[in-house]
C-alpha positions in Angstrom: -41.7 -4.3 4.7 -38.4 -5.4 6.3 -37.0 -5.8 2.8 -37.6 -2.1 2.1 -35.8 -1.2 5.3 -32.9 -3.3 4.6 -32.6 -2.0 1.0 -32.0 1.4 2.5 -29.4 0.0 5.0 -31.9 0.3 7.9 -31.9 -1.9 10.9 -34.8 -3.6 12.6 -34.7 -4.8 16.2 -37.2 -6.4 18.5 -37.2 -6.2 22.3 -38.6 -9.2 24.2 -39.8 -8.4 27.7 -41.0 -10.9 30.2 -43.3 -8.7 32.2 -43.3 -11.0 35.2 -45.1 -9.3 38.0 -45.9 -6.2 36.0 -49.0 -7.9 34.6 -52.6 -8.6 35.6 -54.7 -11.9 35.7 -56.9 -10.3 33.0 -54.1 -10.9 30.6 -53.2 -14.3 31.9 -56.4 -16.3 31.7 -57.1 -15.5 35.4 -53.7 -16.7 36.6 -51.5 -14.6 38.9 -48.6 -12.9 37.4 -45.1 -14.6 38.2 -42.0 -13.2 39.9 -39.1 -14.8 41.7 -40.9 -14.3 45.0 -44.6 -13.6 45.9 -45.0 -9.9 45.9 -47.7 -7.3 46.3 -47.3 -4.5 43.8 -49.2 -1.2 44.0 -50.3 1.2 41.4 -52.3 1.3 38.2 -51.4 -0.4 35.0 -50.7 2.5 32.7 -52.1 1.1 29.6 -55.4 -0.1 30.9 -58.8 1.2 32.1 -58.8 1.1 35.8 -56.7 -2.0 36.4 -54.5 -2.0 39.4 -51.4 -4.2 39.9 -51.7 -6.8 42.6 -50.4 -10.0 43.9 -47.9 -12.2 42.1 -47.1 -15.8 42.7 -43.7 -17.2 43.5 -42.1 -19.4 40.7 -40.5 -22.6 41.6 -36.9 -23.3 40.8 -37.9 -25.6 38.0 -40.1 -22.9 36.5 -37.3 -20.4 36.7 -34.9 -22.8 34.9 -37.5 -23.3 32.3 -38.0 -19.6 31.7 -34.2 -19.2 31.4 -33.9 -22.0 28.7 -36.5 -20.5 26.5 
């Protein structure tokens, strides 16, 4: 498929997003979402059936460095 796009001089791009605290344990094998500090986010996850945002856990400095090096 990408060959057909390129033959017509089209461009393809991909946006990579680390969702961090904007996630839910149901998508993370029961683990809390991560963020630079422990936070409590309120509201509903827009693409879910009744899931609310909640707590996130604070990353360690080593975990932050590891994510940056990815």
